[in-house]
N, CA, C and O atoms as CSV, one atom per row, in Angstrom:
chain,resi,resn,atom,element,x,y,z
A,1,UNK,N,N,58.061,-54.670,-54.579
A,1,UNK,CA,C,57.091,-55.747,-54.624
A,1,UNK,C,C,57.128,-56.519,-53.317
A,1,UNK,O,O,58.172,-56.640,-52.676
A,2,UNK,N,N,55.983,-57.033,-52.939
A,2,UNK,CA,C,55.926,-57.825,-51.725
A,2,UNK,C,C,55.451,-59.227,-52.068
A,2,UNK,O,O,54.883,-59.461,-53.134
A,3,UNK,N,N,55.691,-60.154,-51.149
A,3,UNK,CA,C,55.204,-61.507,-51.346
A,3,UNK,C,C,56.169,-62.378,-52.118
A,3,UNK,O,O,57.207,-61.928,-52.604
A,4,UNK,N,N,55.792,-63.643,-52.215
A,4,UNK,CA,C,56.621,-64.637,-52.890
A,4,UNK,C,C,56.195,-64.785,-54.341
A,4,UNK,O,O,55.047,-64.522,-54.699
A,5,UNK,N,N,57.122,-65.202,-55.152
A,5,UNK,CA,C,56.830,-65.433,-56.571
A,5,UNK,C,C,56.324,-66.866,-56.743
A,5,UNK,O,O,56.982,-67.711,-57.351
A,6,UNK,N,N,55.141,-67.112,-56.191
A,6,UNK,CA,C,54.463,-68.406,-56.274
A,6,UNK,C,C,52.977,-68.118,-56.464
A,6,UNK,O,O,52.391,-67.320,-55.733
A,7,UNK,N,N,52.377,-68.773,-57.450
A,7,UNK,CA,C,50.953,-68.576,-57.729
A,7,UNK,C,C,50.276,-69.945,-57.786
A,7,UNK,O,O,50.725,-70.817,-58.530
A,8,UNK,N,N,49.204,-70.151,-57.013
A,8,UNK,CA,C,48.462,-71.398,-57.133
A,8,UNK,C,C,47.943,-71.566,-58.566
A,8,UNK,O,O,47.335,-70.652,-59.123
A,9,UNK,N,N,48.186,-72.726,-59.149
A,9,UNK,CA,C,47.794,-72.986,-60.537
A,9,UNK,C,C,46.292,-72.811,-60.740
A,9,UNK,O,O,45.859,-72.395,-61.815
A,10,UNK,N,N,45.504,-73.119,-59.733
A,10,UNK,CA,C,44.048,-73.005,-59.882
A,10,UNK,C,C,43.592,-71.558,-60.026
A,10,UNK,O,O,42.449,-71.312,-60.411
A,11,UNK,N,N,44.468,-70.591,-59.722
A,11,UNK,CA,C,44.121,-69.173,-59.863
A,11,UNK,C,C,44.532,-68.597,-61.218
A,11,UNK,O,O,44.285,-67.423,-61.494
A,12,UNK,N,N,45.155,-69.416,-62.062
A,12,UNK,CA,C,45.685,-68.927,-63.336
A,12,UNK,C,C,44.863,-69.479,-64.501
A,12,UNK,O,O,44.616,-70.681,-64.598
A,13,UNK,N,N,44.449,-68.571,-65.376
A,13,UNK,CA,C,43.686,-68.928,-66.568
A,13,UNK,C,C,44.027,-67.901,-67.641
A,13,UNK,O,O,44.671,-66.898,-67.333
A,14,UNK,N,N,43.616,-68.117,-68.887
A,14,UNK,CA,C,43.870,-67.099,-69.904
A,14,UNK,C,C,43.341,-65.736,-69.450
A,14,UNK,O,O,42.215,-65.627,-68.966
A,15,UNK,N,N,44.158,-64.714,-69.610
A,15,UNK,CA,C,43.792,-63.371,-69.193
A,15,UNK,C,C,44.360,-62.963,-67.843
A,15,UNK,O,O,44.387,-61.776,-67.518
A,16,UNK,N,N,44.819,-63.939,-67.046
A,16,UNK,CA,C,45.409,-63.618,-65.746
A,16,UNK,C,C,46.690,-62.803,-65.956
A,16,UNK,O,O,47.511,-63.131,-66.813
A,17,UNK,N,N,46.846,-61.751,-65.173
A,17,UNK,CA,C,48.035,-60.904,-65.224
A,17,UNK,C,C,49.035,-61.390,-64.177
A,17,UNK,O,O,48.712,-61.480,-62.993
A,18,UNK,N,N,50.255,-61.703,-64.627
A,18,UNK,CA,C,51.315,-62.168,-63.736
A,18,UNK,C,C,52.506,-61.222,-63.806
A,18,UNK,O,O,52.686,-60.506,-64.791
A,19,UNK,N,N,53.316,-61.226,-62.754
A,19,UNK,CA,C,54.576,-60.495,-62.711
A,19,UNK,C,C,55.682,-61.520,-62.546
A,19,UNK,O,O,55.578,-62.428,-61.722
A,20,UNK,N,N,56.755,-61.371,-63.341
A,20,UNK,CA,C,57.873,-62.318,-63.356
A,20,UNK,C,C,58.926,-61.951,-62.327
A,20,UNK,O,O,59.125,-60.776,-62.017
A,21,UNK,N,N,59.603,-62.969,-61.798
A,21,UNK,CA,C,60.783,-62.711,-60.973
A,21,UNK,C,C,61.998,-62.587,-61.882
A,21,UNK,O,O,61.850,-62.586,-63.104
A,22,UNK,N,N,63.174,-62.486,-61.324
A,22,UNK,CA,C,64.388,-62.272,-62.105
A,22,UNK,C,C,65.051,-63.532,-62.602
A,22,UNK,O,O,66.195,-63.470,-63.052
A,23,UNK,N,N,64.390,-64.676,-62.544
A,23,UNK,CA,C,65.014,-65.940,-62.905
A,23,UNK,C,C,64.840,-66.376,-64.349
A,23,UNK,O,O,65.187,-67.506,-64.693
A,24,UNK,N,N,64.318,-65.517,-65.194
A,24,UNK,CA,C,64.074,-65.872,-66.590
A,24,UNK,C,C,65.061,-65.158,-67.513
A,24,UNK,O,O,65.405,-63.999,-67.283
A,25,UNK,N,N,65.506,-65.842,-68.540
A,25,UNK,CA,C,66.359,-65.193,-69.541
A,25,UNK,C,C,65.521,-64.548,-70.637
A,25,UNK,O,O,66.012,-63.689,-71.369
A,26,UNK,N,N,64.264,-64.955,-70.755
A,26,UNK,CA,C,63.397,-64.450,-71.823
A,26,UNK,C,C,62.366,-63.443,-71.336
A,26,UNK,O,O,61.588,-62.920,-72.134
A,27,UNK,N,N,62.351,-63.163,-70.031
A,27,UNK,CA,C,61.421,-62.211,-69.427
A,27,UNK,C,C,62.191,-61.331,-68.444
A,27,UNK,O,O,63.079,-61.814,-67.741
A,28,UNK,N,N,61.855,-60.049,-68.393
A,28,UNK,CA,C,62.549,-59.125,-67.505
A,28,UNK,C,C,62.035,-59.241,-66.071
A,28,UNK,O,O,60.868,-59.554,-65.834
A,29,UNK,N,N,62.928,-58.984,-65.130
A,29,UNK,CA,C,62.560,-58.952,-63.718
A,29,UNK,C,C,61.473,-57.903,-63.520
A,29,UNK,O,O,61.661,-56.738,-63.870
A,30,UNK,N,N,60.340,-58.310,-62.961
A,30,UNK,CA,C,59.236,-57.395,-62.712
A,30,UNK,C,C,58.317,-57.157,-63.893
A,30,UNK,O,O,57.364,-56.383,-63.796
A,31,UNK,N,N,58.595,-57.820,-65.013
A,31,UNK,CA,C,57.755,-57.651,-66.208
A,31,UNK,C,C,56.362,-58.207,-65.959
A,31,UNK,O,O,56.220,-59.298,-65.406
A,32,UNK,N,N,55.343,-57.474,-66.357
A,32,UNK,CA,C,53.965,-57.949,-66.254
A,32,UNK,C,C,53.578,-58.601,-67.572
A,32,UNK,O,O,53.812,-58.042,-68.644
A,33,UNK,N,N,52.986,-59.782,-67.489
A,33,UNK,CA,C,52.602,-60.547,-68.673
A,33,UNK,C,C,51.170,-61.046,-68.508
A,33,UNK,O,O,50.672,-61.179,-67.390
A,34,UNK,N,N,50.518,-61.319,-69.632
A,34,UNK,CA,C,49.156,-61.837,-69.641
A,34,UNK,C,C,49.176,-63.291,-70.090
A,34,UNK,O,O,49.723,-63.615,-71.145
A,35,UNK,N,N,48.581,-64.159,-69.292
A,35,UNK,CA,C,48.518,-65.583,-69.616
A,35,UNK,C,C,47.624,-65.795,-70.834
A,35,UNK,O,O,46.556,-65.195,-70.953
A,36,UNK,N,N,48.079,-66.653,-71.728
A,36,UNK,CA,C,47.321,-67.026,-72.916
A,36,UNK,C,C,47.248,-68.543,-72.987
A,36,UNK,O,O,47.986,-69.240,-72.291
A,37,UNK,N,N,46.365,-69.048,-73.823
A,37,UNK,CA,C,46.212,-70.500,-74.006
A,37,UNK,C,C,46.482,-70.857,-75.459
A,37,UNK,O,O,46.053,-70.159,-76.377
A,38,UNK,N,N,47.199,-71.951,-75.648
A,38,UNK,CA,C,47.434,-72.455,-77.003
A,38,UNK,C,C,46.162,-73.125,-77.502
A,38,UNK,O,O,45.215,-73.320,-76.741
A,39,UNK,N,N,46.145,-73.472,-78.766
A,39,UNK,CA,C,44.976,-74.190,-79.316
A,39,UNK,C,C,44.728,-75.498,-78.581
A,39,UNK,O,O,43.587,-75.945,-78.466
A,40,UNK,N,N,45.795,-76.107,-78.085
A,40,UNK,CA,C,45.661,-77.357,-77.335
A,40,UNK,C,C,45.259,-77.159,-75.887
A,40,UNK,O,O,44.990,-78.126,-75.174
A,41,UNK,N,N,45.218,-75.893,-75.445
A,41,UNK,CA,C,44.768,-75.595,-74.089
A,41,UNK,C,C,45.875,-75.373,-73.076
A,41,UNK,O,O,45.587,-75.020,-71.932
A,42,UNK,N,N,47.146,-75.570,-73.458
A,42,UNK,CA,C,48.220,-75.331,-72.495
A,42,UNK,C,C,48.422,-73.828,-72.315
A,42,UNK,O,O,48.241,-73.046,-73.248
A,43,UNK,N,N,48.796,-73.445,-71.107
A,43,UNK,CA,C,48.962,-72.040,-70.772
A,43,UNK,C,C,50.392,-71.583,-71.020
A,43,UNK,O,O,51.342,-72.340,-70.819
A,44,UNK,N,N,50.533,-70.331,-71.462
A,44,UNK,CA,C,51.856,-69.743,-71.701
A,44,UNK,C,C,51.766,-68.235,-71.544
A,44,UNK,O,O,50.678,-67.660,-71.501
A,45,UNK,N,N,52.944,-67.600,-71.459
A,45,UNK,CA,C,53.018,-66.141,-71.510
A,45,UNK,C,C,53.939,-65.766,-72.660
A,45,UNK,O,O,54.922,-66.462,-72.916
A,46,UNK,N,N,53.635,-64.669,-73.361
A,46,UNK,CA,C,54.534,-64.202,-74.415
A,46,UNK,C,C,55.876,-63.787,-73.797
A,46,UNK,O,O,55.924,-63.232,-72.700
A,47,UNK,N,N,56.961,-64.069,-74.526
A,47,UNK,CA,C,58.287,-63.718,-74.034
A,47,UNK,C,C,59.178,-63.344,-75.214
A,47,UNK,O,O,58.734,-63.356,-76.362
A,48,UNK,N,N,60.433,-63.013,-74.927
A,48,UNK,CA,C,61.379,-62.626,-75.973
A,48,UNK,C,C,61.626,-63.735,-76.997
A,48,UNK,O,O,62.033,-63.460,-78.126
A,49,UNK,N,N,61.381,-64.973,-76.607
A,49,UNK,CA,C,61.602,-66.117,-77.507
A,49,UNK,C,C,60.325,-66.554,-78.214
A,49,UNK,O,O,60.350,-67.489,-79.014
A,50,UNK,N,N,59.220,-65.896,-77.930
A,50,UNK,CA,C,57.937,-66.269,-78.525
A,50,UNK,C,C,56.912,-66.546,-77.444
A,50,UNK,O,O,56.019,-65.736,-77.195
A,51,UNK,N,N,57.049,-67.712,-76.797
A,51,UNK,CA,C,56.149,-68.032,-75.701
A,51,UNK,C,C,56.863,-68.895,-74.672
A,51,UNK,O,O,57.672,-69.757,-75.017
A,52,UNK,N,N,56.552,-68.650,-73.406
A,52,UNK,CA,C,57.118,-69.411,-72.295
A,52,UNK,C,C,55.994,-70.252,-71.715
A,52,UNK,O,O,55.062,-69.717,-71.115
A,53,UNK,N,N,56.078,-71.572,-71.891
A,53,UNK,CA,C,55.040,-72.471,-71.391
A,53,UNK,C,C,55.064,-72.518,-69.867
A,53,UNK,O,O,56.124,-72.673,-69.259
A,54,UNK,N,N,53.909,-72.384,-69.265
A,54,UNK,CA,C,53.826,-72.365,-67.805
A,54,UNK,C,C,53.977,-73.743,-67.186
A,54,UNK,O,O,54.313,-73.855,-66.007
A,55,UNK,N,N,53.737,-74.790,-67.957
A,55,UNK,CA,C,53.864,-76.147,-67.412
A,55,UNK,C,C,55.238,-76.368,-66.777
A,55,UNK,O,O,55.349,-77.044,-65.754
A,56,UNK,N,N,56.275,-75.803,-67.378
A,56,UNK,CA,C,57.623,-75.955,-66.850
A,56,UNK,C,C,57.862,-75.194,-65.562
A,56,UNK,O,O,58.897,-75.382,-64.923
A,57,UNK,N,N,56.938,-74.346,-65.167
A,57,UNK,CA,C,57.070,-73.574,-63.928
A,57,UNK,C,C,56.310,-74.199,-62.768
A,57,UNK,O,O,56.330,-73.666,-61.658
A,58,UNK,N,N,55.635,-75.331,-63.011
A,58,UNK,CA,C,54.896,-75.984,-61.931
A,58,UNK,C,C,55.845,-76.599,-60.917
A,58,UNK,O,O,56.903,-77.117,-61.275
A,59,UNK,N,N,55.454,-76.538,-59.633
A,59,UNK,CA,C,56.241,-77.196,-58.599
A,59,UNK,C,C,56.072,-78.711,-58.728
A,59,UNK,O,O,55.296,-79.188,-59.556
A,60,UNK,N,N,56.794,-79.449,-57.916
A,60,UNK,CA,C,56.788,-80.921,-58.007
A,60,UNK,C,C,55.389,-81.509,-57.809
A,60,UNK,O,O,55.076,-82.553,-58.381
A,61,UNK,N,N,54.562,-80.866,-57.022
A,61,UNK,CA,C,53.207,-81.358,-56.777
A,61,UNK,C,C,52.240,-80.958,-57.891
A,61,UNK,O,O,51.113,-81.449,-57.946
A,62,UNK,N,N,52.686,-80.061,-58.781
A,62,UNK,CA,C,51.818,-79.600,-59.860
A,62,UNK,C,C,50.726,-78.660,-59.403
A,62,UNK,O,O,49.706,-78.514,-60.077
A,63,UNK,N,N,50.934,-78.012,-58.246
A,63,UNK,CA,C,49.901,-77.158,-57.670
A,63,UNK,C,C,50.187,-75.665,-57.776
A,63,UNK,O,O,49.260,-74.857,-57.706
A,64,UNK,N,N,51.452,-75.283,-57.945
A,64,UNK,CA,C,51.830,-73.868,-57.944
A,64,UNK,C,C,52.808,-73.561,-59.066
A,64,UNK,O,O,53.665,-74.375,-59.407
A,65,UNK,N,N,52.661,-72.361,-59.636
A,65,UNK,CA,C,53.641,-71.869,-60.597
A,65,UNK,C,C,54.712,-71.098,-59.833
A,65,UNK,O,O,54.402,-70.214,-59.035
A,66,UNK,N,N,55.958,-71.437,-60.080
A,66,UNK,CA,C,57.093,-70.804,-59.424
A,66,UNK,C,C,57.669,-69.751,-60.372
A,66,UNK,O,O,57.750,-69.977,-61.579
A,67,UNK,N,N,58.061,-68.616,-59.830
A,67,UNK,CA,C,58.688,-67.570,-60.627
A,67,UNK,C,C,57.738,-66.467,-61.052
A,67,UNK,O,O,58.130,-65.543,-61.765
A,68,UNK,N,N,56.490,-66.560,-60.616
A,68,UNK,CA,C,55.490,-65.548,-60.941
A,68,UNK,C,C,54.690,-65.207,-59.694
A,68,UNK,O,O,54.605,-65.998,-58.755
A,69,UNK,N,N,54.106,-64.019,-59.702
A,69,UNK,CA,C,53.089,-63.663,-58.703
A,69,UNK,C,C,51.947,-62.989,-59.438
A,69,UNK,O,O,52.126,-62.469,-60.539
A,70,UNK,N,N,50.791,-63.001,-58.834
A,70,UNK,CA,C,49.654,-62.306,-59.415
A,70,UNK,C,C,49.954,-60.815,-59.437
A,70,UNK,O,O,50.485,-60.272,-58.468
A,71,UNK,N,N,49.619,-60.155,-60.530
A,71,UNK,CA,C,49.935,-58.726,-60.673
A,71,UNK,C,C,49.315,-57.908,-59.534
A,71,UNK,O,O,49.908,-56.922,-59.098
A,72,UNK,N,N,48.167,-58.289,-59.060
A,72,UNK,CA,C,47.515,-57.570,-57.965
A,72,UNK,C,C,48.247,-57.690,-56.652
A,72,UNK,O,O,48.009,-56.895,-55.744
A,73,UNK,N,N,49.146,-58.675,-56.522
A,73,UNK,CA,C,49.913,-58.881,-55.300
A,73,UNK,C,C,51.273,-58.205,-55.339
A,73,UNK,O,O,51.985,-58.169,-54.336
A,74,UNK,N,N,51.632,-57.667,-56.506
A,74,UNK,CA,C,52.975,-57.076,-56.676
A,74,UNK,C,C,53.075,-55.733,-55.987
A,74,UNK,O,O,54.128,-55.096,-56.026
């Protein structure tokens, strides 16, 4: 894989395909996941624990998701 595991939040919506880095205990290194939305509209990806909310992956500025890259960039 090439590139950094950082995705601009504005590029992520339900249906977006992401690839995980190795920093998750509930997702495998290099695992491809599809972003989904809860009824309340928050974004998450399915994981071994049920769902991993993407809000916790936002950088301090709230502009980028850390630990993922777009599947097309992998």
